[in-house]
C-alpha distance (Angstrom), angle and dihedral (degrees) to the residues before:
residue distance angle dihedral
M1 . . .
L2 3.81 . .
Y3 3.78 111.4 .
L4 3.79 119.0 -158.7
C5 3.78 128.5 -131.7
S6 3.79 117.4 -126.8
N7 3.76 140.9 167.6
Q8 3.79 105.9 -101.1
Q9 3.77 92.3 -144.6
F10 3.79 136.2 105.5
F11 3.77 134.7 -62.3
Y12 3.81 125.9 -106.6
Y13 3.74 94.4 -134.2
P14 3.82 117.8 70.5
L15 3.78 96.2 -131.3
Y16 3.79 90.6 128.4
T17 3.77 132.8 58.4
A18 3.79 122.6 -113.7
S19 3.78 88.1 -108.1
S20 3.80 93.1 55.7
R21 3.82 90.4 47.1
M22 3.79 88.4 52.9
K23 3.79 91.0 52.2
T24 3.79 90.9 48.5
A25 3.79 92.6 50.9
L26 3.78 97.2 46.1
G27 3.78 94.1 36.7
A28 3.80 94.4 54.4
S29 3.77 90.2 103.0
C30 3.79 92.3 56.5
L31 3.76 112.2 112.6
I32 3.77 99.1 -130.2
L33 3.79 93.6 52.3
L34 3.78 91.5 50.1
L35 3.77 93.5 48.3
T36 3.79 95.8 47.7
L37 3.80 98.0 52.5
S38 3.79 107.0 137.7
T39 3.77 127.5 -149.8
T40 3.78 91.0 -107.6
S41 3.75 142.4 30.8
V42 3.79 133.7 -152.3
A43 3.77 89.4 -112.1
Q44 3.72 137.1 17.4
T45 3.79 120.9 -90.6
R46 3.73 117.7 -105.3
R47 3.79 118.1 -111.3
R48 3.77 127.1 -162.5
G49 3.77 113.9 -118.7
T50 3.79 97.3 31.5
T51 3.76 130.9 105.2
P52 3.83 117.9 -53.0
R53 3.76 110.7 -80.8
K54 3.78 100.6 -125.3
A55 3.76 146.0 -10.1
P56 3.81 120.8 -94.0
A57 3.77 110.8 -76.6
A58 3.79 113.3 -88.5
T59 3.80 89.9 -130.8
A60 3.79 94.0 58.2
T61 3.81 119.3 119.9
P62 3.83 107.7 -80.1
R63 3.80 116.1 -109.9
P64 3.83 126.9 -156.8
E65 3.79 111.6 -93.3
P66 3.82 132.3 -174.2
A67 3.79 110.3 -94.0
A68 3.80 91.0 -132.1
Q69 3.80 92.3 60.8
P70 3.82 110.5 67.0
Q71 3.78 112.8 -160.1
P72 3.81 130.0 -149.0
T73 3.75 114.1 -93.7
A74 3.76 129.0 -150.3
P75 3.80 116.6 -104.4
P76 3.81 113.9 -100.1
P77 3.80 115.6 -91.2
T78 3.77 111.8 -86.7
A79 3.76 125.1 -135.9
P80 3.80 117.0 -110.3
R81 3.78 108.7 -79.1
A82 3.79 114.6 -109.1
P83 3.80 115.8 -120.4
S84 3.78 109.5 -83.0
T85 3.79 123.0 -111.8
P86 3.82 109.7 -89.4
I87 3.80 114.7 -99.7
N88 3.80 123.9 -148.8
V89 3.80 107.8 -112.9
V90 3.81 110.7 171.8
A91 3.78 140.2 -7.1
L92 3.81 116.0 -139.7
N93 3.80 117.3 -170.6
G94 3.80 90.2 -29.4
Q95 3.80 95.9 -44.7
T96 3.82 115.6 113.8
L97 3.79 120.1 -144.4
T98 3.81 118.9 -159.5
T99 3.79 135.6 -169.6
A100 3.82 86.5 -95.1
D101 3.82 87.2 69.4
L102 3.79 93.1 57.4
D103 3.79 124.7 100.2
P104 3.84 110.4 -75.3
A105 3.81 91.5 -121.7
V106 3.81 90.1 54.2
R107 3.81 91.8 47.2
Q108 3.80 88.8 52.2
Q109 3.80 91.4 52.7
L110 3.79 91.2 49.3
D111 3.80 91.6 49.2
L112 3.82 89.3 55.5
V113 3.82 95.2 54.1
E114 3.81 95.0 88.1
D115 3.82 90.9 48.0
K116 3.80 89.8 51.5
I117 3.79 90.4 49.9
L118 3.81 91.0 53.5
A119 3.81 90.3 47.7
A120 3.80 91.6 48.2
K121 3.80 91.7 54.2
R122 3.80 89.9 52.3
E123 3.80 89.7 49.0
I124 3.80 91.2 51.8
L125 3.80 89.8 49.2
D126 3.81 90.6 52.0
L127 3.80 90.7 47.2
Q128 3.80 91.7 51.8
I129 3.81 92.0 47.2
N130 3.80 89.0 51.2
T131 3.79 90.3 50.3
I132 3.80 91.7 53.8
L133 3.82 91.2 45.4
L134 3.78 89.6 52.9
Q135 3.79 91.8 48.1
A136 3.80 91.9 49.2
E137 3.80 93.3 50.4
A138 3.81 91.9 45.4
S139 3.80 89.5 51.5
R140 3.80 90.7 50.0
R141 3.81 90.4 53.0
R142 3.82 91.5 42.2
I143 3.78 94.0 -123.2
D144 3.81 132.3 107.8
T145 3.80 123.0 -97.0
H146 3.79 92.5 -108.9
R147 3.80 90.6 58.5
L148 3.81 91.4 45.8
Y149 3.79 92.6 51.4
E150 3.78 91.0 45.4
T151 3.82 91.9 51.4
E152 3.80 97.5 44.4
V153 3.79 100.4 34.0
T154 3.80 120.7 6.7
K155 3.80 97.8 49.6
R156 3.81 91.4 46.7
I157 3.80 96.5 55.5
P158 3.81 106.4 116.3
V159 3.78 122.0 -134.0
P160 3.83 108.0 -112.2
T161 3.78 114.5 -112.8
A162 3.79 123.1 -125.9
A163 3.82 88.6 -111.6
Q164 3.82 92.0 54.9
I165 3.80 92.0 49.1
K166 3.81 91.7 47.7
K167 3.81 92.0 49.6
L168 3.79 91.2 51.2
L169 3.79 93.5 47.5
D170 3.80 92.1 46.7
E171 3.80 88.6 56.7
Q172 3.82 90.8 51.8
G173 3.81 98.6 35.0
A174 3.79 97.4 118.1
Q175 3.79 91.2 58.2
L176 3.80 96.8 47.9
Q177 3.78 103.6 58.1
G178 3.80 112.9 133.6
T179 3.81 95.9 17.9
D180 3.78 123.7 121.1
P181 3.88 109.0 -89.8
A182 3.80 94.5 -144.3
T183 3.79 91.9 50.7
V184 3.79 92.7 46.5
N185 3.82 91.6 50.1
Q186 3.79 90.1 50.5
Q187 3.78 92.5 49.4
A188 3.80 92.2 46.5
A189 3.80 90.4 52.2
A190 3.81 90.2 48.8
Y191 3.80 90.2 50.6
L192 3.80 92.8 51.4
Q193 3.80 91.1 47.9
A194 3.80 90.5 50.0
E195 3.80 89.8 52.0
S196 3.80 90.3 51.0
E197 3.79 90.6 47.3
E198 3.79 90.9 51.8
K199 3.81 91.9 52.8
L200 3.80 92.9 47.3
A201 3.81 90.5 48.1
D202 3.80 91.3 49.9
D203 3.81 90.3 49.5
L204 3.80 90.4 51.1
V205 3.80 91.5 51.2
A206 3.80 90.8 48.0
R207 3.80 90.8 54.1
L208 3.79 93.0 47.4
R209 3.79 92.4 49.4
K210 3.80 88.5 57.4
T211 3.78 94.2 55.2
I212 3.81 104.0 33.5
P213 3.82 117.7 59.5
V214 3.80 114.4 -118.5
V215 3.81 115.5 -171.9
M216 3.79 118.0 -177.0
G217 3.78 119.5 -135.7
V218 3.80 132.8 -178.4
D219 3.81 114.8 -1.8
V220 3.81 106.5 -96.2
N221 3.81 89.8 -138.2
T222 3.80 95.1 56.4
P223 3.83 108.1 133.2
N224 3.82 114.1 -104.8
L225 3.78 91.0 5.5
S226 3.81 112.0 -169.6
N227 3.80 117.0 -119.9
E228 3.81 87.9 -128.2
A229 3.80 94.1 56.8
V230 3.82 114.0 115.0
V231 3.80 108.8 -128.1
A232 3.81 96.3 178.5
T233 3.80 141.7 -2.4
I234 3.81 115.7 -142.9
G235 3.77 117.8 -167.9
G236 3.79 88.4 -23.2
Q237 3.82 93.0 -49.4
P238 3.84 113.9 121.4
L239 3.79 118.3 -134.7
K240 3.80 112.0 -153.0
A241 3.78 126.5 -149.8
S242 3.82 90.6 -120.1
V243 3.81 90.0 75.3
I244 3.81 92.5 51.4
N245 3.80 93.2 43.8
E246 3.80 91.9 52.1
R247 3.80 93.2 48.5
F248 3.78 90.7 47.0
K249 3.82 95.4 55.6
P250 3.84 98.2 85.2
V251 3.80 92.8 38.0
G252 3.79 95.1 50.6
Y253 3.79 91.4 44.7
E254 3.80 92.7 53.4
M255 3.80 92.0 48.6
R256 3.78 92.7 51.0
L257 3.80 91.4 42.9
Q258 3.80 91.0 53.9
A259 3.80 90.6 48.4
Y260 3.80 89.7 50.9
A261 3.81 92.0 47.4
L262 3.80 91.9 49.1
T263 3.81 91.9 49.2
R264 3.79 92.9 46.7
Q265 3.81 93.2 46.7
Q266 3.80 93.1 51.0
A267 3.80 93.0 44.7
E268 3.81 92.0 48.9
Q269 3.80 88.6 52.8
M270 3.80 90.1 51.6
V271 3.82 91.4 48.6
N272 3.79 91.5 49.0
N273 3.79 92.3 48.8
M274 3.80 91.8 50.4
L275 3.80 92.2 48.2
L276 3.80 91.0 46.2
L277 3.79 91.3 54.0
E278 3.80 90.1 47.8
E279 3.81 91.0 50.3
A280 3.82 90.8 47.6
R281 3.81 90.6 52.9
R282 3.79 90.3 48.3
R283 3.82 91.6 52.1
Q284 3.81 92.4 38.3
I285 3.80 92.0 -128.4
G286 3.80 134.4 110.0
P287 3.83 118.5 -85.6
E288 3.80 89.8 -126.0
E289 3.81 89.1 61.9
I290 3.81 90.8 56.5
V291 3.80 90.7 50.4
R292 3.80 91.2 47.8
T293 3.79 96.0 50.4
E294 3.82 96.7 38.2
V295 3.80 98.8 39.7
S296 3.81 121.8 2.8
D297 3.79 97.5 47.9
K298 3.81 91.0 49.8
V299 3.82 95.9 52.5
R300 3.80 110.6 97.7
P301 3.80 132.1 175.0
P302 3.81 111.9 -96.4
T303 3.79 118.0 -106.5
E304 3.78 121.7 -108.8
A305 3.80 88.5 -108.9
E306 3.81 91.4 55.3
V307 3.80 91.5 49.6
A308 3.81 92.1 48.3
K309 3.80 91.8 47.0
F310 3.79 91.7 52.0
Y311 3.80 91.4 48.2
E312 3.81 93.0 50.9
E313 3.80 91.7 49.6
N314 3.80 93.8 49.6
K315 3.80 107.7 25.8
S316 3.80 93.1 111.9
R317 3.81 87.0 65.2
L318 3.80 97.3 43.7
N319 3.79 131.0 82.1
G320 3.77 109.2 -139.5
D321 3.78 141.2 28.7
L322 3.78 127.0 -78.7
N323 3.81 94.1 -94.9
A324 3.80 92.6 54.4
L325 3.80 93.6 46.5
R326 3.81 101.3 36.0
N327 3.82 96.0 102.6
Q328 3.79 93.7 44.0
I329 3.80 92.0 50.0
A330 3.81 91.7 47.3
N331 3.80 91.1 50.5
Y332 3.80 91.1 47.1
L333 3.81 93.5 50.4
Q334 3.79 91.3 46.2
E335 3.79 90.6 50.9
Q336 3.81 90.1 49.3
T337 3.80 89.5 54.4
R338 3.80 90.8 50.2
N339 3.80 91.5 50.0
R340 3.80 91.5 50.3
L341 3.81 92.7 50.5
E342 3.81 91.6 47.6
Q343 3.80 90.2 51.3
E344 3.78 91.1 50.0
L345 3.81 90.7 50.5
S346 3.80 90.1 48.5
A347 3.81 91.3 50.9
R348 3.81 91.1 51.5
L349 3.80 92.3 49.1
Q350 3.81 92.6 48.6
K351 3.80 94.8 45.3
N352 3.80 94.0 86.8
A353 3.82 96.7 29.5
N354 3.80 127.6 94.4
V355 3.82 103.2 -121.8
R356 3.81 117.6 170.8
W357 3.81 120.6 177.3
L358 3.80 115.9 -141.6
I359 3.81 98.3 -172.7
T360 3.79 126.7 70.1
E361 3.77 133.3 -154.2
P362 3.81 112.2 -98.7
P363 3.81 113.4 -102.4
Q364 3.78 117.5 -105.9
P365 3.79 114.7 -106.9
V366 3.78 121.0 -112.3
Q367 3.79 107.3 -131.3
N368 3.76 129.2 -162.3
I369 3.80 96.8 -118.4
S370 3.78 110.7 -168.5
V371 3.79 116.1 -138.1
D372 3.80 89.3 -161.7
D373 3.82 109.0 -173.5
D374 3.78 92.9 -53.1
P375 3.82 127.5 145.3
A376 3.78 112.2 -76.3
K377 3.76 144.0 165.2
G378 3.76 126.6 -155.8
P379 3.81 129.4 47.9
A380 3.81 118.8 -51.9
N381 3.82 90.3 -129.5
A382 3.80 95.2 52.5
P383 3.82 112.4 137.5
V384 3.81 91.1 -125.8
T385 3.80 125.8 48.3
I386 3.80 121.2 -169.2
V387 3.81 117.3 -163.4
E388 3.80 118.1 -170.3
F389 3.80 123.9 -167.6
T390 3.78 104.3 -155.3
D391 3.79 144.7 174.7
F392 3.81 117.1 -148.3
Q393 3.82 92.1 -148.0
C394 3.81 93.2 50.7
P395 3.84 113.9 107.3
A396 3.81 91.6 -153.6
C397 3.81 90.3 53.9
A398 3.80 89.8 51.2
A399 3.81 89.8 50.7
M400 3.81 92.4 49.2
H401 3.82 95.0 46.5
P402 3.85 97.5 78.4
V403 3.80 90.1 40.8
I404 3.80 90.8 58.5
D405 3.80 91.9 44.8
E406 3.78 92.1 52.6
V407 3.81 94.2 46.9
L408 3.81 92.8 48.8
K409 3.81 91.3 57.0
S410 3.79 91.8 69.8
Y411 3.81 95.3 52.0
G412 3.79 102.5 49.5
D413 3.82 113.9 179.0
K414 3.80 92.6 -3.3
V415 3.82 91.8 84.1
R416 3.79 134.5 52.5
F417 3.81 115.5 -159.7
V418 3.82 119.7 -156.4
V419 3.81 125.8 -174.5
R420 3.79 121.7 -153.1
D421 3.80 128.2 -178.7
F422 3.78 125.7 -109.0
P423 3.83 107.0 160.9
L424 3.79 111.1 -177.4
E425 3.80 122.3 -131.4
R426 3.81 91.0 -126.5
H427 3.83 90.5 62.5
E428 3.79 104.3 72.8
N429 3.81 96.0 -165.8
A430 3.79 98.4 39.2
R431 3.80 98.4 90.6
K432 3.80 94.4 50.3
A433 3.80 89.8 45.2
A434 3.81 88.3 54.6
E435 3.79 90.2 52.0
A436 3.81 89.9 49.5
A437 3.81 90.8 51.2
N438 3.80 89.2 53.2
A439 3.80 89.8 50.1
A440 3.80 89.3 52.2
N441 3.80 89.2 48.4
A442 3.80 89.3 56.9
Q443 3.81 86.3 61.9
G444 3.79 95.2 45.0
K445 3.80 97.6 -105.4
F446 3.82 104.0 101.5
F447 3.79 101.1 125.1
E448 3.79 92.8 41.1
Y449 3.79 89.6 51.0
I450 3.81 97.5 48.2
S451 3.80 90.2 50.1
I452 3.79 86.7 62.6
L453 3.81 91.9 46.2
F454 3.80 93.0 53.0
K455 3.81 91.4 48.7
R456 3.81 94.0 48.7
Q457 3.78 104.1 39.2
N458 3.80 91.5 144.5
A459 3.83 90.6 64.9
L460 3.80 110.4 48.3
D461 3.80 99.5 129.8
V462 3.81 117.4 129.9
A463 3.81 93.9 -99.5
S464 3.81 90.9 53.5
L465 3.81 92.2 45.8
K466 3.80 89.0 56.0
K467 3.80 91.7 45.5
Y468 3.80 90.7 56.1
A469 3.80 89.3 53.6
S470 3.81 88.7 57.9
E471 3.80 90.9 50.4
L472 3.80 89.0 58.4
G473 3.78 93.1 46.4
L474 3.80 95.0 -114.4
D475 3.79 122.9 162.0
R476 3.78 97.3 -92.0
A477 3.78 96.5 -164.0
R478 3.81 90.7 55.2
F479 3.81 93.6 41.0
D480 3.81 94.8 47.4
A481 3.79 92.6 47.2
A482 3.82 91.6 53.0
L483 3.80 91.8 48.0
D484 3.81 95.9 44.6
R485 3.81 94.6 45.7
G486 3.80 94.6 46.2
T487 3.79 91.0 -121.8
Y488 3.80 92.4 164.2
Q489 3.82 99.9 39.1
A490 3.80 91.8 104.2
E491 3.81 91.3 48.5
V492 3.80 91.9 53.4
K493 3.80 91.3 45.2
R494 3.81 91.3 52.0
D495 3.80 90.4 52.7
I496 3.81 90.9 50.5
E497 3.80 92.8 50.1
D498 3.80 92.0 47.3
G499 3.79 90.3 48.4
E500 3.78 91.6 52.8
M501 3.80 89.5 50.5
Y502 3.81 89.4 54.8
G503 3.81 91.7 50.5
V504 3.79 97.0 -103.3
G505 3.79 109.7 162.0
V506 3.79 103.7 147.2
T507 3.78 135.7 40.6
P508 2.88 133.3 -88.8
T509 3.80 97.3 33.1
I510 3.80 114.0 170.8
F511 3.80 130.0 -169.3
V512 3.81 123.0 -163.9
N513 3.81 110.4 -161.7
G514 3.79 88.2 -23.8
V515 3.82 96.9 -49.0
Q516 3.79 117.3 112.8
L517 3.79 115.3 -119.3
R518 3.80 108.2 -121.9
T519 3.81 99.5 -176.3
L520 3.80 111.0 56.1
S521 3.78 101.1 -156.1
A522 3.79 138.1 97.6
E523 3.80 90.3 -99.8
G524 3.80 92.4 47.8
L525 3.80 92.5 49.4
K526 3.81 93.3 47.2
A527 3.79 91.2 49.7
A528 3.81 91.0 50.3
I529 3.81 92.4 49.0
D530 3.80 92.6 48.3
R531 3.79 91.0 47.8
A532 3.80 92.5 48.2
A533 3.80 91.9 48.1
T534 3.81 90.9 59.8
T535 3.81 96.5 40.7
P536 3.82 117.8 85.1
K537 3.80 112.3 -117.9
């Protein structure tokens, strides 16, 4: 199994309450959360040092503003959405089940999807406006946006006091039993700092919106909105809908995918229950007896050897030693066994049934992934372009690197492979390693250099990065100067910002002709390449 690296921080889009964000932050060390990380998320992960996360809340206390500088206003409150028209989901032995047959709580969640999509588009619009505001202010001060954000936000984030950390942990104490105290303290401090950063970022945006005119244009949620439509003008600079539409693609896809998955999961449960009752009637026994004999009686606690084996295979992803995590691992493995047995029972019940699904998974979006001027191999006019966003300190990226190399050998000039940087905040040496790789690229040794980085991820300090340059025979004076002066900081930052726009939240993230690769394996990559080669761009 190839686990992905991600920033265990908070989402851009406010689809969760502060309480649920707190649970996510402090629960990141919990085994189940770590082992169920998916390749995508509904929203992009938040990264320190980027554009402010959101605009000031529309419900905040109004402040005096110059009449000549119109400000964006929140959309008028919408009436509660009427229940949606039932959709046919699955046909079982001639009987059709619809969304109206689903659990009421599930139906309510599905009814809210369209509202969340509208809200997400507004959030993306606000985020883009904030980006342009930040760029305009940085230009006025003759500095870059990273330096502006650092000056106004990052350097002003206070260090949480012991009392603040204790208060936070006391409020969450019931959820943190059995977790490593040092890790929990660290995560609590990070959460408090993130909250402070969010407030400082909001304050910065509020100040900029007072001094730079922002005039709203066409409603971003207008049906069939043209890409050329101007949705806002910031300091005289028009913002077209095309930018918002492109940024929305991965977000909207994930929302619709989750809605599909929820519908399918609930419907499958209904189908299984109906088939179980039918089987119980056929056998003239209770359905609970079938479940007991086919599932419950076969579930056994894992052996100590199985627990230890699992820990050894996954300890780089876990917070805590084997003794601290033994019970959690045992429970996880036992639950995995139960799930497998339930799936096997379901397959047997459905084998002789007529099950026909009437809903389909939403198609993946095709995004316009820029290849910038990043390191690449293969002809520029190749019919298939692979773009990987990677982190040189990420174990999953290191595992995927030889897989990609091996797959590319069989395609020759038919594929162009481009590497872009996406160093995660949790990897302290990743950003400097990315800069070093760019410095090696300037001397024509990028792919040779990153092969060394992936093999020696435990030694990515600056001294080691320079040592690897010597091993490849690079001009050390030129290499060292680029690394010491931060020559490629802006290049790495641009890759990060582009990645966030494309919905990148974990590494490695790979796009094949603009479509994100969902199965990170040699077979998955080959299938994506073959599919892209036969699909018109």
